[in-house]
Backbone as XML, in Angstrom:
<?xml version="1.0"?>
<chain id="A" units="angstrom">
  <residue number="1" name="MET">
    <atom name="N" x="-20.523" y="-17.585" z="18.369"/>
    <atom name="CA" x="-19.684" y="-16.679" z="19.138"/>
    <atom name="C" x="-18.237" y="-16.736" z="18.638"/>
  </residue>
  <residue number="2" name="TYR">
    <atom name="N" x="-17.762" y="-17.932" z="18.329"/>
    <atom name="CA" x="-16.394" y="-18.101" z="17.850"/>
    <atom name="C" x="-16.200" y="-17.389" z="16.509"/>
  </residue>
  <residue number="3" name="LYS">
    <atom name="N" x="-17.203" y="-17.479" z="15.635"/>
    <atom name="CA" x="-17.115" y="-16.824" z="14.331"/>
    <atom name="C" x="-17.010" y="-15.311" z="14.491"/>
  </residue>
  <residue number="4" name="ARG">
    <atom name="N" x="-17.752" y="-14.767" z="15.419"/>
    <atom name="CA" x="-17.735" y="-13.325" z="15.634"/>
    <atom name="C" x="-16.345" y="-12.865" z="16.064"/>
  </residue>
  <residue number="5" name="HIS">
    <atom name="N" x="-15.712" y="-13.617" z="16.950"/>
    <atom name="CA" x="-14.365" y="-13.256" z="17.398"/>
    <atom name="C" x="-13.367" y="-13.375" z="16.251"/>
  </residue>
  <residue number="6" name="LEU">
    <atom name="N" x="-13.524" y="-14.408" z="15.455"/>
    <atom name="CA" x="-12.628" y="-14.607" z="14.324"/>
    <atom name="C" x="-12.761" y="-13.468" z="13.314"/>
  </residue>
  <residue number="7" name="VAL">
    <atom name="N" x="-13.976" y="-13.050" z="13.056"/>
    <atom name="CA" x="-14.209" y="-11.938" z="12.131"/>
    <atom name="C" x="-13.594" y="-10.657" z="12.678"/>
  </residue>
  <residue number="8" name="LEU">
    <atom name="N" x="-13.732" y="-10.408" z="13.956"/>
    <atom name="CA" x="-13.151" y="-9.204" z="14.554"/>
    <atom name="C" x="-11.628" y="-9.215" z="14.480"/>
  </residue>
  <residue number="9" name="VAL">
    <atom name="N" x="-11.032" y="-10.380" z="14.707"/>
    <atom name="CA" x="-9.572" y="-10.482" z="14.633"/>
    <atom name="C" x="-9.107" y="-10.161" z="13.217"/>
  </residue>
  <residue number="10" name="PHE">
    <atom name="N" x="-9.744" y="-10.748" z="12.218"/>
    <atom name="CA" x="-9.353" y="-10.481" z="10.834"/>
    <atom name="C" x="-9.648" y="-9.038" z="10.425"/>
  </residue>
  <residue number="11" name="ALA">
    <atom name="N" x="-10.691" y="-8.459" z="10.975"/>
    <atom name="CA" x="-11.028" y="-7.073" z="10.650"/>
    <atom name="C" x="-9.915" y="-6.120" z="11.081"/>
  </residue>
  <residue number="12" name="PHE">
    <atom name="N" x="-9.186" y="-6.465" z="12.134"/>
    <atom name="CA" x="-8.089" y="-5.620" z="12.583"/>
    <atom name="C" x="-6.754" y="-6.015" z="11.966"/>
  </residue>
  <residue number="13" name="LEU">
    <atom name="N" x="-6.569" y="-7.278" z="11.619"/>
    <atom name="CA" x="-5.295" y="-7.723" z="11.065"/>
    <atom name="C" x="-5.123" y="-7.346" z="9.597"/>
  </residue>
  <residue number="14" name="VAL">
    <atom name="N" x="-6.160" y="-7.419" z="8.828"/>
    <atom name="CA" x="-6.048" y="-7.143" z="7.394"/>
    <atom name="C" x="-5.629" y="-5.698" z="7.134"/>
  </residue>
  <residue number="15" name="PRO">
    <atom name="N" x="-6.266" y="-4.694" z="7.734"/>
    <atom name="CA" x="-5.796" y="-3.320" z="7.497"/>
    <atom name="C" x="-4.376" y="-3.077" z="8.011"/>
  </residue>
  <residue number="16" name="ALA">
    <atom name="N" x="-3.990" y="-3.722" z="9.089"/>
    <atom name="CA" x="-2.641" y="-3.550" z="9.621"/>
    <atom name="C" x="-1.616" y="-4.065" z="8.616"/>
  </residue>
  <residue number="17" name="GLY">
    <atom name="N" x="-1.912" y="-5.162" z="7.952"/>
    <atom name="CA" x="-1.020" y="-5.686" z="6.924"/>
    <atom name="C" x="-0.959" y="-4.784" z="5.711"/>
  </residue>
  <residue number="18" name="ALA">
    <atom name="N" x="-2.058" y="-4.169" z="5.368"/>
    <atom name="CA" x="-2.089" y="-3.269" z="4.214"/>
    <atom name="C" x="-1.279" y="-2.006" z="4.483"/>
  </residue>
  <residue number="19" name="ILE">
    <atom name="N" x="-1.261" y="-1.555" z="5.711"/>
    <atom name="CA" x="-0.495" y="-0.358" z="6.063"/>
    <atom name="C" x="0.999" y="-0.625" z="5.918"/>
  </residue>
  <residue number="20" name="GLN">
    <atom name="N" x="1.443" y="-1.835" z="6.240"/>
    <atom name="CA" x="2.856" y="-2.168" z="6.192"/>
    <atom name="C" x="3.335" y="-2.506" z="4.785"/>
  </residue>
  <residue number="21" name="ALA">
    <atom name="N" x="2.435" y="-2.772" z="3.861"/>
    <atom name="CA" x="2.813" y="-3.142" z="2.503"/>
    <atom name="C" x="3.330" y="-1.922" z="1.740"/>
  </residue>
  <residue number="22" name="GLU">
    <atom name="N" x="4.255" y="-2.171" z="0.815"/>
    <atom name="CA" x="4.778" y="-1.091" z="-0.009"/>
    <atom name="C" x="3.765" y="-0.710" z="-1.079"/>
  </residue>
  <residue number="23" name="PRO">
    <atom name="N" x="3.760" y="0.547" z="-1.486"/>
    <atom name="CA" x="2.877" y="0.945" z="-2.583"/>
    <atom name="C" x="3.257" y="0.186" z="-3.858"/>
  </residue>
  <residue number="24" name="PRO">
    <atom name="N" x="2.292" y="-0.131" z="-4.698"/>
    <atom name="CA" x="2.596" y="-0.950" z="-5.874"/>
    <atom name="C" x="3.433" y="-0.239" z="-6.939"/>
  </residue>
  <residue number="25" name="PHE">
    <atom name="N" x="3.382" y="1.090" z="-7.005"/>
    <atom name="CA" x="4.102" y="1.808" z="-8.052"/>
    <atom name="C" x="4.852" y="2.987" z="-7.455"/>
  </residue>
  <residue number="26" name="SER">
    <atom name="N" x="6.017" y="2.741" z="-6.904"/>
    <atom name="CA" x="6.771" y="3.868" z="-6.350"/>
    <atom name="C" x="8.270" y="3.651" z="-6.401"/>
  </residue>
  <residue number="27" name="GLY">
    <atom name="N" x="8.707" y="2.597" z="-7.062"/>
    <atom name="CA" x="10.132" y="2.325" z="-7.126"/>
    <atom name="C" x="10.838" y="3.240" z="-8.113"/>
  </residue>
  <residue number="28" name="PRO">
    <atom name="N" x="12.157" y="3.270" z="-8.067"/>
    <atom name="CA" x="12.925" y="4.134" z="-8.971"/>
    <atom name="C" x="12.682" y="3.812" z="-10.447"/>
  </residue>
  <residue number="29" name="GLU">
    <atom name="N" x="12.496" y="2.537" z="-10.757"/>
    <atom name="CA" x="12.249" y="2.182" z="-12.156"/>
    <atom name="C" x="10.890" y="2.704" z="-12.627"/>
  </residue>
  <residue number="30" name="ASP">
    <atom name="N" x="9.919" y="2.763" z="-11.730"/>
    <atom name="CA" x="8.606" y="3.309" z="-12.084"/>
    <atom name="C" x="8.690" y="4.814" z="-12.334"/>
  </residue>
  <residue number="31" name="VAL">
    <atom name="N" x="9.468" y="5.499" z="-11.509"/>
    <atom name="CA" x="9.634" y="6.944" z="-11.673"/>
    <atom name="C" x="10.380" y="7.243" z="-12.973"/>
  </residue>
  <residue number="32" name="ALA">
    <atom name="N" x="11.400" y="6.442" z="-13.285"/>
    <atom name="CA" x="12.146" y="6.629" z="-14.532"/>
    <atom name="C" x="11.244" y="6.387" z="-15.739"/>
  </residue>
  <residue number="33" name="PHE">
    <atom name="N" x="10.422" y="5.355" z="-15.666"/>
    <atom name="CA" x="9.488" y="5.068" z="-16.760"/>
    <atom name="C" x="8.504" y="6.215" z="-16.945"/>
  </residue>
  <residue number="34" name="ALA">
    <atom name="N" x="7.998" y="6.756" z="-15.853"/>
    <atom name="CA" x="7.048" y="7.867" z="-15.935"/>
    <atom name="C" x="7.700" y="9.088" z="-16.578"/>
  </residue>
  <residue number="35" name="GLY">
    <atom name="N" x="8.955" y="9.350" z="-16.242"/>
    <atom name="CA" x="9.666" y="10.476" z="-16.850"/>
    <atom name="C" x="9.852" y="10.293" z="-18.346"/>
  </residue>
  <residue number="36" name="ALA">
    <atom name="N" x="10.244" y="9.087" z="-18.748"/>
    <atom name="CA" x="10.422" y="8.804" z="-20.176"/>
    <atom name="C" x="9.091" y="8.883" z="-20.914"/>
  </residue>
  <residue number="37" name="LEU">
    <atom name="N" x="8.047" y="8.385" z="-20.298"/>
    <atom name="CA" x="6.721" y="8.440" z="-20.910"/>
    <atom name="C" x="6.265" y="9.884" z="-21.086"/>
  </residue>
  <residue number="38" name="TRP">
    <atom name="N" x="6.491" y="10.712" z="-20.069"/>
    <atom name="CA" x="6.076" y="12.115" z="-20.149"/>
    <atom name="C" x="6.820" y="12.823" z="-21.288"/>
  </residue>
  <residue number="39" name="LYS">
    <atom name="N" x="8.129" y="12.564" z="-21.412"/>
    <atom name="CA" x="8.906" y="13.186" z="-22.491"/>
    <atom name="C" x="8.381" y="12.755" z="-23.858"/>
  </residue>
  <residue number="40" name="ALA">
    <atom name="N" x="8.072" y="11.484" z="-24.007"/>
    <atom name="CA" x="7.531" y="10.986" z="-25.276"/>
    <atom name="C" x="6.177" y="11.621" z="-25.569"/>
  </residue>
  <residue number="41" name="MET">
    <atom name="N" x="5.372" y="11.814" z="-24.545"/>
    <atom name="CA" x="4.065" y="12.442" z="-24.738"/>
    <atom name="C" x="4.217" y="13.919" z="-25.098"/>
  </residue>
  <residue number="42" name="GLU">
    <atom name="N" x="5.223" y="14.596" z="-24.523"/>
    <atom name="CA" x="5.488" y="15.994" z="-24.888"/>
    <atom name="C" x="5.910" y="16.100" z="-26.353"/>
  </residue>
  <residue number="43" name="GLN">
    <atom name="N" x="6.773" y="15.185" z="-26.783"/>
    <atom name="CA" x="7.238" y="15.205" z="-28.169"/>
    <atom name="C" x="6.093" y="14.942" z="-29.144"/>
  </residue>
  <residue number="44" name="SER">
    <atom name="N" x="5.125" y="14.172" z="-28.716"/>
    <atom name="CA" x="3.954" y="13.891" z="-29.555"/>
    <atom name="C" x="2.870" y="14.948" z="-29.389"/>
  </residue>
  <residue number="45" name="GLN">
    <atom name="N" x="3.145" y="15.944" z="-28.575"/>
    <atom name="CA" x="2.217" y="17.048" z="-28.284"/>
    <atom name="C" x="0.896" y="16.547" z="-27.695"/>
  </residue>
  <residue number="46" name="LEU">
    <atom name="N" x="1.002" y="15.550" z="-26.850"/>
    <atom name="CA" x="-0.176" y="15.034" z="-26.151"/>
    <atom name="C" x="-0.374" y="15.712" z="-24.801"/>
  </residue>
  <residue number="47" name="VAL">
    <atom name="N" x="0.706" y="16.326" z="-24.279"/>
    <atom name="CA" x="0.645" y="17.054" z="-23.008"/>
    <atom name="C" x="1.413" y="18.357" z="-23.174"/>
  </residue>
  <residue number="48" name="GLY">
    <atom name="N" x="1.187" y="19.278" z="-22.259"/>
    <atom name="CA" x="1.894" y="20.555" z="-22.298"/>
    <atom name="C" x="3.276" y="20.441" z="-21.693"/>
  </residue>
  <residue number="49" name="PRO">
    <atom name="N" x="4.119" y="21.451" z="-21.944"/>
    <atom name="CA" x="5.491" y="21.422" z="-21.408"/>
    <atom name="C" x="5.536" y="21.546" z="-19.899"/>
  </residue>
</chain>
């Protein structure tokens, strides 16, 4: 019975913690890197304008 309660508590706590966490790739440096990468790929004609 104790294990069942413990599992239920963790089942609700883990998703709550994930909701509060920041996305792994969304900072300004990531956006700047993506822009530079896209420009380099355009110059190499790997993507369209």
